[in-house]
N, C-alpha and C positions, 0 to 999 in steps of 0.2 A: 737557412732554417736549423732549427735544433730540432733532431729527432730521437732525443736519450728519451729512454722509458720514463713516465711519469711517476713521481713517489705516491706512495699511500694517499697524503696530503692531499695530492692534486686531485685525484679522482673520487675522494669520500665524499659523497653528497651532503649537503647542508641536513641538517636535523631540524625538525617541525618544535614549534616551542609549547611546552607544556605549561599554558597558560587556562587552561579550563576548567573551571571549577564545578562541582555538583548544578549548583543553580544555571550554570553557563551551558551545561549539556540537556540541563530538564528543556528550558527555555528554545532550545534548538531543536528538542525533541516532538515540542507542543507546535512550533512551526512547521517543522515536516507533516504531522499529522493535520494540523488545520483545526481552530476552533470551530466550524462550520461541517467537518467530517460528516455527521450524520444525518446535514439534511438533503444534499442529494441520491440517498437510495432511501429516504424514510417512505415515498409512497410505494414504491415497490414491497420493502420489507413490510408493510401496513395490509398490503394485499396478500402476501405469500404467507404471512403467521396470523393473519386473521384477527389483526390490531395491537398483538403482543410486541409492538416494537422494542419498548422498555427493557422486557423481559430476554429479546435476542441480544440485547446491548450488554446487558449483564452477565448471561452466558457468555458472549464473547469477550468478555473484559477476563474474565477468569480464563477462558482458554489462551489467550493472547498474553497474559499475565505469566504463566508457567513457560510458555515459549519467549518469553523476553526473559526469563532468569539465564534458559539455556545458551540466550545469545549474549549474555553479560558476561557467562563464564568461558565462553568459547573467545569472547573480546579479549578477555584475562590472558589466555592461551595464547591468542594471537594478534599481539596490541599493534602489528604496521599490516594487518592482511584483517581488514573487516570486511569479509565473505562469505558468505554461508557453503559456498564452494570450495572455498577451501578448508572449512570448518571439516566440510563431508569428506573430502578428498583423502586430506590428512589424516584424520580419527578412523573413518572407515577403509575404504577404496577408491582409488581414483575414477573408476566406472560409476562409483557413487558418488562422487563429487560430481561429475559429468551429468546424472540427473538431476540432482540438488540445483546445479546451475541451469539448466534447462527450464527447472521450474521458475528459477527466477526469472529467465528470460522470457517464459510466459507472462509472468506478471507485469514487467516491465511494459512488456511490448503493447499489450492489451490497457495498459493505463491511459496512454495518449487516446487509442481508442475511444474508452467510454467518455474522456473528457470534450473529443470531438462530439460526439452524440449528446452529450449533457449540453453543450455548447450551442448547437444548432437547435434544440429543443427551446433552449432558453432566449433565444435572440429571434425564434418566432413567437414568444408572449411578448416582445417588444414590437416588432415586424411581422405580424400575422400574416401577410400578403408572402413573404418570403418562404420559398418552396425550400424543402428541407435539404433538398440534395445539393442546394444552392451553398445554405449555410455551412453544411457539413465541407462542401469543397474550400468555402473561405477560410474556417478553422482549420483545415487541415495541412492548408498553404500557408496560413499564417505562421503555425507552428514550425514548419517547413523551413520558410523562408529565414524566419526569426534566429533560427537556430545553427542555418549555413551563414548566416552571416556575424555569429557570435556574440549575440545579444543575448546575455541574460542576467536576471533578478538579482541585483547584491542581497547578501544578508540583510542589512539595514533596511531595504525596501521590501524585503521579505515579513521581517520584524513589524514593521508598519501596515503591513496588509494584514497580519494576523492581530496587531492591536485595532485598526477598522473594523475587522469583523467580530470582536469582540465587542466594541460599541453598537454596534447593529443586533448582535446577541442580545446584551441589555435591553434595546430599545422592544427588539421582539416581546421578551420578557415582560416588560411596563404593560405594552397594549394586550399581551394576552391576561395577564393580572385584572386589567380593566376590561375587557372582554367576558371572564369568568362572573365578576365581580355582579355585571349587568344582567346575566343568565339568573340570578336571583340563587335561593339556597339549594344545593342537591344532596340527594341521600352521601352516607359515607359510602357506598358501593362505588358510587360514580368515579370516586378519587381512586379507588383498587383497581379498575378495571383494567387501566393499562398495565398491570402488572398481572393480573389474571380475571379472564371473564371465563364463567362457567358454561355461557351461553357458547362462546365463540372457540374457545379452546380444544386445540387438536396437536398434542404432542409430535406428530409427522408436520402438521403446518411448521409448530414452532422450531424446530431444529434445520428445516428448509429454509426456513429466514434467517435464522441465526448464520447458516452455512454463507447467506449473503452479506449479513448485517454486518460480517469482521470486516468489512470493507474499509469501515470506520477507522479501524484499529493501523489499517498501511502506512509505512513509512515509521512505525518506532523503531526498526532494526536499524536507521541509518543513523543512531546515534552509533553504533558498533564503530563507523568509520572514522570517528574522532581520537580512537584510543591513543594514538598517538602525540596529540595536544592534550590531553586530559592532566590535571597535575595529579590524580592517583587513578590511574586507569582500573587497578584492579578493583576496587572498590567503589567507583563512581559511574563507571559503566552501568555495571548490573542494575546498581539504586536510580540511576536516571531513567537507563528503559523498563523498569518495571514501572518507576512513578508516571511515566509517560503514559501507559496504558492507563495506570488507574484514575488518573486525572481525567482524562481521554473519555474514560467509560464513565464518571460520575456526571463531568459536564454534558457530554451527549445522553445521559440518560435521562437528564433535567430538560435538555432541548427537545426531546423526542416526547417526554410527559404532558410538557404543556401543549404540544402539536396533538397529541392523542384526544386532550380534554377538550380543545378546541374543534376537533372532528373524532366524534364519539365511535364506538362502535358498529358495525353495521355499516359505515358510509366509507365505502369503497375508492378506490380513483379510479376513472376511466382512462383507457390506454393514449386518450390524447393528454391528460393533466398527470399519469401517473410520475413520469421522469422528475418532474418538476412539482411535484404536490407540495415540497412546503412552502414554495411562493404563494400558492390557494390557501394554502393553510393561514399564513402570514395575511393573506387579503381577507378572510372573512374575521380576523382578529383586528386588524389594523386600516382596511377600505386600500384602494388602489395605491397609495402611496408608499405601504408597507412591502406591499406586493411588488411594486417595482423595485425598492430598496433591495429586499431580501434578492430578489430574482436577479439585480443588477452584480449586486456583491457576490451571489454565487456564480457568477458568470467568469466575474473577474477572477475567482479564484479557481476555476476549473482551468482558466486560460496559462494560468501561468503553473497549475500542475501537470496540463498535457504539455507544455513547453519544457518544461524541468523531467516529466517522466519521457520525454522523444530522446533528448539529450543523452539521459541516464544510460535508455535501453540501446542509444546509439554508441554509446562509449562502452558497453558490458559487450555486444556483438564485437566489438573491435578487440575486447581482451580476450575473445571466444578464438577470432578469426587470427590474431596473432600469436596465440597457443597451439594455433591449429586443432582446434575441435570443430572449426568449420572452415569453408575455404579462405585460404589466405588471400589471393590473389583481389577479392572482393571485399572481402570484408575488416583485413587487417591492415588495411590503407589508411591514410590522412589526407587532406586536403593539403598541399603544402603551405600555403601561405598562412592559413588560420590555423592549422592544425586540428582538423576537427574531421572525424570520420562520415566523410561527405555523403559516401557510395549509403551508408547506413542509416545518417539520417534521412536521405529521400527514400530508401526505403519502407524506413518504418512509419515516414508519412502516405504514401501510397497504401500501405496495411491498414492505417489507421482509416483513410478515406472511402475503401472497398469494403474495410469492416463494416463501419458506421451507416453505410450502406445496404448492408446484406443481414447485420442482425439488429436486435434490440439492446438497450441499455443492461436489461437483466442479465443477458445472455453472455454480454461482456463482462459485467460484475461478475457472473458465476464462471468465466474463463479464467479471470486475472485470479480470481481467489482458488481454482483449482493447480494454479502454478508457485501460488503462493504457501497452500496447504502441502504442498510438497517439497520445497524447499523450507518450511518450517520444520516438517517430520526430518527431513535431511540433520537440519541442526540440532532436532530435539536428540537424534541418533547418534550425532558425533557427540553429545556431553555427557550421553549416558556409557559409550563405548571409552570415554576419557578417563569418566570416573572408575569406571570398571578396573582400566589399568593401574589406577593409582591406588595399588594394595598400600603402601605404607602408610598414604592420609585417606585413604577410603572413606567417607562418609555415609551411610545409610541414607538419609532425608535426601543427599545430593543426588541418589541414586533415581528417589520417588519423584523427582521434578520433571525430568526429561522423560518419564515414560509418560507420566500424566499427562505433559503437554505434545507429547508422541501421541497418547490415546484420543486424546478430545479432538485435535487435528485429523486423524484418520477418519474418526466419527463425523465431522464436520463436513470434512471432504466427501464421506459414502453418503450426505444427504444433499449433496448436489444435484441438479439434476440429471439425467439419463443421458441427454442430448451433449450435457456440457462435460460429463464423464469420458463419454465416448469419443469426444472430438478431441479432447486432452489426452487421453490413451492412445489416438492416433498419432497426435503430435512426438509424444515420447518415442513411438516405437519406429517413427521416422528418425528420431534423434539417435535411437538406439542402433538402427540401420547403419547411419554414418559413422556412428564412433566406432562399431565393429568395422567398416571399411577402413576408417583411417588409423586404427591400431591395428592393423591387420590380425583380425580376429581377438580384440583385446589385449594381446600380447605385449604390446608397446602403451607405454604411457598416456594419457589424451591431454593433459595439460600440467606443466608444471606449476608446482604451489609457490606461491608470492613469497612465504617467511617460514621457519621453524615454529614450534611450539615453543615459549619459552614456560619453565617449571617453576 
């Protein structure tokens, strides 16, 4: 046997092919976010914001666009390590990266949880006699078993699903137009009430609803993970990330605008219908057939999202375990045959099931957004710190963007419910306690950054 040392050529890993254009990146981002993104949270935001769902989405679009700019700039600096943790730990301090990473972890873990809740409620619309706990157990088990078997949806299937959702949305718009035509002429105020209704408007309610409505945009940051495959990552990653937020904001606003005209002011949703409210709106516009079409489409979309989110969070836990940020013996191991972090997949499935039986969709969405806002603030702070140190090429406008993004995310974080903030802060406190223990009082590094910055 030859025990000679390998040459540099032998050990050099293959490079990814730079083949993705701006259009490819944009389509990928829209597929990640999903064209039907505002539909699952429509009823909750409608009740919370007292009918001003369109306005909450437009505010959320502005907030996420500034954060998207920060993500795009950081992805240009770290093209081979698209991670909010990396950005914060390298540009700020490792402990700030750890807090940002923990925020990401909350976002990822609560995503499959709320998908289990929504799928269970949608299944009950199809089979009313099905007990909620039974549906929750079925979907949590389904996500876990499919991920343990290594079954994943391909990019082509995801794009096909996005195209099918777009067709369903067009059908809904046609039905909504016909429904509004048959309602007879309305005053001009009727068509402006979804944006601003003086009778129902409340700033506190509006911002509380906005803190939930930003769930619509979750997933845009996934574009940054393709930096190594983009033809022009320094230019196109930023453009695609911002454009994905803007396009999502426009399309989502049109979807909820039509829904609010069909389900006008003052008509809230009951606890039994609030989670799947958009299906009931579709039923009013197009009858039982459209009700079940929207309900089934969103059910399939949430199954795909739940599976993907569970595997993504399992991989994030694996990375943190391998880096000794959390116990490595449990979290940092792979199942030998399929090379899947099986312990983490099962754990997240159990958390999703217990959480689905313990909290509402609203609370789960708030906890997900709590983690997302922490991660977004970390990225904005990292972008600000990097630009501040870049003295030879410092541009004042590049300092304004991350400050604005950070401030808006902090404001929306503050408008989450007290219960969500308390639970989220408790999670961060537990993380910090373990971090202090694992790093010997923060004297040692917590995790190693994946790649150096490129200037």
